PLY file of the C-alpha trace (Angstrom):
ply
format ascii 1.0
element vertex 57
property float x
property float y
property float z
element edge 56
property int vertex1
property int vertex2
end_header
-2.51 -3.59 -9.59
0.34 -5.63 -10.99
1.16 -5.04 -14.68
0.53 -7.85 -17.03
2.93 -9.05 -19.71
2.46 -11.11 -22.81
4.17 -14.45 -22.90
6.87 -14.48 -25.65
5.95 -16.95 -28.37
8.26 -18.50 -31.00
7.69 -17.95 -34.66
6.24 -21.44 -35.04
3.80 -20.88 -32.18
2.65 -17.57 -33.71
2.26 -19.24 -37.13
0.19 -22.00 -35.61
-2.10 -19.63 -33.76
-2.57 -17.37 -36.81
-3.30 -20.24 -39.29
-5.69 -21.87 -36.88
-7.57 -18.61 -36.57
-7.62 -18.25 -40.35
-9.03 -21.71 -40.76
-11.95 -20.83 -38.46
-12.87 -17.78 -40.49
-15.92 -17.93 -42.83
-15.08 -18.34 -46.51
-17.70 -16.21 -48.38
-16.55 -17.71 -51.73
-17.23 -21.29 -50.77
-20.07 -21.03 -48.25
-23.59 -19.66 -48.67
-23.88 -16.78 -46.38
-26.10 -13.74 -46.37
-24.27 -10.99 -48.18
-20.60 -10.20 -48.52
-18.70 -8.37 -45.82
-17.21 -4.93 -46.29
-13.80 -6.61 -45.91
-14.28 -8.81 -49.00
-11.37 -8.48 -51.39
-12.01 -8.41 -55.10
-10.53 -11.49 -56.78
-9.27 -9.55 -59.80
-7.00 -7.53 -57.57
-6.40 -9.76 -54.65
-6.35 -13.45 -55.75
-6.89 -16.10 -53.08
-4.28 -18.66 -54.15
-1.15 -16.48 -54.12
2.07 -18.39 -53.44
3.24 -15.92 -50.90
0.21 -16.66 -48.65
1.36 -20.23 -48.24
4.68 -19.08 -46.58
3.27 -16.08 -44.72
4.44 -15.87 -41.10
0 1
1 2
2 3
3 4
4 5
5 6
6 7
7 8
8 9
9 10
10 11
11 12
12 13
13 14
14 15
15 16
16 17
17 18
18 19
19 20
20 21
21 22
22 23
23 24
24 25
25 26
26 27
27 28
28 29
29 30
30 31
31 32
32 33
33 34
34 35
35 36
36 37
37 38
38 39
39 40
40 41
41 42
42 43
43 44
44 45
45 46
46 47
47 48
48 49
49 50
50 51
51 52
52 53
53 54
54 55
55 56
């Protein structure tokens, strides 16, 4: 079997893929869903509108 390799992506391509994936995630603060997932981060510790999140790669 021939080995498979990942196609190298530019920083801009990676950023686009990541932010598109994040946009498709469910927002438990703004949408009515049943329960809160275990990965929910407490707002008092991890605030949602941190400036560094805007420029994250």
